[in-house]
C-alpha positions in Angstrom: 155.1 210.4 235.1 157.1 210.3 231.9 156.3 206.6 231.7 152.7 206.5 232.1 152.4 209.2 229.2 154.9 207.2 227.0 152.8 203.9 227.3 149.9 206.1 226.0 151.7 206.9 222.9 153.4 203.3 222.6 149.6 201.9 222.5 148.7 204.3 220.2 151.6 203.5 217.9 150.7 199.6 218.4 147.1 200.4 217.2 148.5 202.5 214.3 150.6 199.5 213.2 147.7 196.9 213.4 145.2 199.4 211.2 148.0 200.2 209.0 149.1 196.4 208.2 145.4 195.5 207.4 145.0 198.4 205.1 148.1 197.4 203.6 147.2 193.7 203.1 144.5 194.8 201.0 146.1 196.3 198.2 142.9 196.8 196.4 142.5 200.7 196.2 142.1 203.9 198.3 139.1 205.3 197.0 138.1 206.6 200.3 141.2 208.1 201.1 142.1 206.0 204.2 145.8 206.4 203.4 145.8 210.2 204.2 143.8 209.5 207.5 146.2 206.9 208.6 149.2 209.4 207.3 147.5 212.1 209.5 146.9 210.0 212.7 150.6 208.8 212.5 151.9 212.5 212.0 149.8 213.6 214.7 151.0 210.7 217.5 155.0 211.8 215.8 154.0 215.3 216.8 152.8 213.9 220.1 156.4 212.7 220.7 158.1 215.7 220.1 155.8 217.4 222.7 156.9 214.4 225.3 160.7 215.0 224.5 160.2 218.8 225.0 158.6 218.1 228.4 160.9 215.3 229.5 164.2 215.9 227.9 166.1 216.2 231.4 164.6 213.0 232.7 166.3 210.8 229.9 169.4 209.2 230.0 171.6 210.1 226.7 170.6 206.9 224.7 166.9 207.2 225.1 167.2 211.0 224.4 169.0 210.4 221.1 166.5 207.8 219.9 164.0 210.1 220.4 165.9 212.8 218.4 166.8 210.5 215.8 162.9 209.6 215.1 161.9 213.2 215.3 164.7 214.2 212.5 163.8 211.0 210.2 159.9 211.8 210.6 160.1 215.2 210.2 162.6 214.7 206.9 159.4 212.8 205.4 156.2 214.6 206.9 157.4 218.0 208.2 156.3 217.9 211.9 158.7 220.6 213.2 157.6 224.2 212.5 159.7 224.6 209.1 158.8 226.1 205.5 159.4 222.7 203.7 157.3 222.7 200.5 158.3 219.4 198.9 156.0 216.7 198.7 155.3 214.2 201.1 154.8 210.5 200.8 151.2 209.4 200.2 149.4 206.6 199.3 150.1 203.2 200.3 153.9 204.0 200.0 153.3 206.9 202.6 151.3 204.7 204.9 154.4 202.2 204.6 156.9 204.9 205.8 154.9 206.5 208.2 154.3 203.3 210.2 157.2 201.7 209.8 159.2 204.4 211.1 157.0 205.0 214.1 156.9 201.2 215.3 161.0 201.2 214.5 161.1 204.1 217.0 158.7 202.3 219.4 160.7 199.2 219.6 163.9 200.9 219.9 162.8 203.1 222.8 161.1 200.6 224.6 164.1 198.6 224.8 166.2 201.7 226.0 163.9 202.3 228.7 163.3 198.9 229.9 167.1 198.9 230.8 167.1 198.4 234.6 169.3 201.3 235.4 166.5 203.6 233.8 163.7 202.2 235.7 166.0 202.3 238.9 166.6 206.2 238.3 162.7 206.7 237.9 161.7 204.8 241.2 164.2 207.0 243.1 163.3 210.1 241.5 159.6 209.5 242.7 160.9 208.2 246.0 162.4 211.7 246.7 159.5 213.4 245.7 157.1 211.3 247.5 159.4 211.9 250.7 159.2 215.9 250.4 155.2 216.0 249.8 154.5 213.6 252.6 157.0 215.9 255.0 154.6 218.9 254.0 151.4 217.1 254.1 151.7 214.5 257.0 152.3 216.0 260.2 153.7 212.6 261.9 156.2 212.3 258.7 157.7 215.9 259.2 157.9 215.3 262.7 159.8 212.1 262.4 162.0 213.7 259.7 162.7 216.9 262.0 164.0 214.6 264.9 166.3 212.7 262.5 167.6 216.2 261.4 168.1 217.0 265.0 169.8 213.6 265.6 172.2 213.7 262.5 173.1 211.9 259.6 173.0 208.7 260.6 169.2 208.8 261.9 168.5 210.4 258.1 170.3 207.7 256.5 168.2 205.3 258.3 164.7 207.0 257.5 166.1 207.6 253.7 166.8 204.0 253.1 163.4 202.9 254.5 161.7 205.6 252.2 163.5 204.4 249.1 162.8 200.7 249.7 159.3 201.6 249.9 159.9 202.3 246.1 161.9 199.2 245.5 165.1 200.8 245.6 167.9 199.3 248.1 170.5 202.1 249.0 173.9 202.0 250.8 176.6 204.0 251.4 180.2 203.5 250.6 182.9 203.2 253.2 186.1 203.1 251.7 186.6 202.0 247.6 185.4 198.2 248.0 183.1 198.3 250.7 179.3 198.9 251.1 177.4 199.4 254.1 173.6 198.9 254.8 172.2 202.4 255.6 169.5 200.7 258.3 172.0 198.5 260.5 175.2 200.2 259.6 176.9 196.7 258.9 178.5 195.8 255.7 175.9 195.0 253.2 175.6 191.2 251.5 173.2 191.2 248.5 171.0 188.1 249.3 167.8 186.8 247.6 165.5 189.2 250.0 167.7 192.2 248.4 167.1 190.5 244.9 163.3 189.8 245.4 162.7 193.2 247.1 163.9 195.6 244.9 164.5 196.9 241.4 167.8 198.0 241.7 170.8 198.9 244.3 171.9 203.1 244.6 174.4 204.6 246.3 173.4 207.5 248.7 175.4 210.2 250.6 173.4 211.9 253.3 174.6 214.9 254.5 173.1 217.8 257.4 173.3 221.2 256.1 172.1 223.6 258.8 173.0 226.8 257.3 173.2 228.0 253.9 177.1 228.7 254.2 177.5 225.2 254.6 175.8 224.1 251.4 178.9 224.0 249.2 181.2 222.4 251.8 178.7 219.4 252.3 178.1 219.1 248.8 181.6 218.9 247.9 181.8 216.2 251.2 179.2 213.9 249.6 180.9 214.0 245.9 184.4 213.0 247.2 182.8 210.1 249.7 180.6 209.0 246.4 183.4 208.9 243.9 185.5 206.9 246.2 183.3 203.9 245.6 184.5 201.9 242.5 182.1 199.0 242.4 179.7 198.4 239.8 178.6 195.2 240.8 177.5 193.6 244.0 177.0 189.6 243.8 175.7 189.9 240.4 173.5 192.8 241.0 174.5 195.7 239.2 174.7 199.4 241.1 172.8 202.1 239.3 174.9 204.7 237.4 173.2 207.2 239.0 174.3 207.9 242.5 172.4 210.5 244.8 173.9 213.0 247.3 171.4 214.0 249.7 171.6 217.2 251.3 169.0 217.3 254.3 168.3 220.7 255.6 165.5 222.6 257.7 164.1 224.7 254.7 164.1 224.2 250.8 167.9 224.8 249.6 168.3 225.2 245.8 170.7 222.1 244.5 173.8 222.5 241.9 173.5 220.5 238.8 174.3 217.0 238.4 177.9 216.1 238.0 178.6 213.9 235.1 182.1 211.7 235.5 182.0 209.1 232.5 179.5 206.9 232.6 178.6 207.9 236.5 176.1 210.8 237.3 175.9 212.5 240.5 172.6 213.9 241.4 172.0 216.0 244.2 168.8 216.1 246.1 167.4 218.2 248.7 165.0 217.0 251.8 163.8 219.8 253.4 162.3 218.7 256.9 160.2 222.0 257.8 159.8 223.8 254.7 158.1 227.1 254.7 155.5 227.9 251.8 156.8 229.1 248.8 155.2 232.4 249.3 157.1 233.1 252.8 160.5 232.1 251.1 162.4 235.2 249.6 
C-alpha cells in the first residue's frame, strides 16, 4: 500500500535531517567529503519520491499530488533528478547540504499534513475494503456463496453485506434517500450519527449499490447510481464530515470494466465492481 511506502521514505528523510543537522552544527571542515555523501543520499531519496509519484499518481487527491509535483520541480531545479541534459553546477558543500535537506524536510512536513487529512485516510481504507472483498470472494468459498446468495436476493442484501465489509475496515457507509436523508444500509432506517459511529469508524461514506445481471444493464445502472448519489447534498452529519468520494458499486456475476470516476466540483463519484463469481483471467474473453 502507498502509505507504507511513504512511511519508509518519510523515515529516511527524517534520518537525513538528523544527520545533516549534526553535520551543519560542526561548521569545521569537510576534509572527508561528508557533504557529498549527504547530498547523494538526499538525491537518491528524492529520486525515490519520483518513483513513488509515478507509481501512485492516480491514488492521490489533487492537493497531495501537486505537493509532490512542486517538490520534484524544486529539487530537480537544483540537483537534476529527472532525465535531462542540464550541465550547470549543482549546490555542494555546506550550502548544498542545507538546500537538499531543507527541501526534503519542507516537502515531508507538507505532504504528511495533506495525507493526514481524514478524507484521504477514509478513501484509502475504502479502496482497501473493496480490494479485500473481491479477493476474499475468490479465495474463500463461504464468502463467495454468501455474496452469490445476496446477488440473487437483490440490492438490499448486497447493501447490508457491503456495509459490514466497509465497517470491517473502519468505514461507516450509508445511502441517500432524497436530498436531506441518510439511511443505514444494514437496518434500512434513518441513520443517526452517535458516539458508537464516531468511535468505531474513521469516516462516513455515501454508497449506492446496484445489481447488474447483464453487460447491457451496466450503463443504465451506472447512471441510476450516479443520479441517486448526486441527489445527496449533505456534507456533515452531527459534526462528522462525509467523505468527498462517493462509491457507486456495481454487483455482477463476472468482472465488469468500470468507467472512469466522475469529478463534480469537490465530489468524486468512483465506480467499483464486486464480482460474486468471477471467472479466472484466462477464461475471460
